[in-house]
C-alpha positions in Angstrom: 0.0 0.0 0.0 2.9 2.4 0.8 4.5 1.7 -2.6 1.3 2.4 -4.4 0.9 5.7 -2.5 4.5 6.6 -3.4 4.0 5.8 -7.0 0.8 7.9 -7.2 2.7 10.8 -5.5 5.5 10.6 -8.0 3.2 10.3 -11.0 2.9 14.1 -11.5 6.7 14.3 -11.7 6.8 11.6 -14.4 4.1 13.3 -16.4 5.4 16.8 -16.1 5.3 19.1 -19.1 6.2 22.7 -19.6 9.3 24.8 -20.1 12.6 24.6 -18.3 13.8 21.2 -17.2 10.6 19.2 -17.6 12.5 16.5 -19.6 14.8 16.0 -16.7 11.9 15.8 -14.2 10.2 13.2 -16.4 13.3 11.1 -16.5 13.7 11.2 -12.7 10.0 10.4 -12.2 10.0 7.4 -14.6 13.2 6.0 -13.1 11.7 6.3 -9.5 8.5 4.6 -10.6 10.4 1.8 -12.4 12.6 1.1 -9.4 9.7 1.0 -6.9 7.8 -1.3 -9.2 10.8 -3.6 -9.6 11.5 -3.7 -5.9 7.8 -4.4 -5.1 7.6 -7.2 -7.7 10.9 -8.8 -6.7 9.9 -8.6 -3.0 6.5 -10.2 -3.6 8.0 -13.1 -5.6 10.8 -13.8 -3.1 8.2 -13.7 -0.2 6.0 -16.2 -2.0 9.0 -18.5 -2.6 9.9 -18.5 1.1 6.3 -19.5 2.0 6.5 -22.8 0.1 
């Protein structure tokens, strides 16, 4: 639940548009979301393996 809230909080950063450094903000936002998703998915799969 915390990971989902964090991803939703970073979503405006990943979809930012406008002048200035919007491209850099998008890159940081997408990277953060990808890393959180990867950590969440790898944690879920390793937890399931330990339960067997």
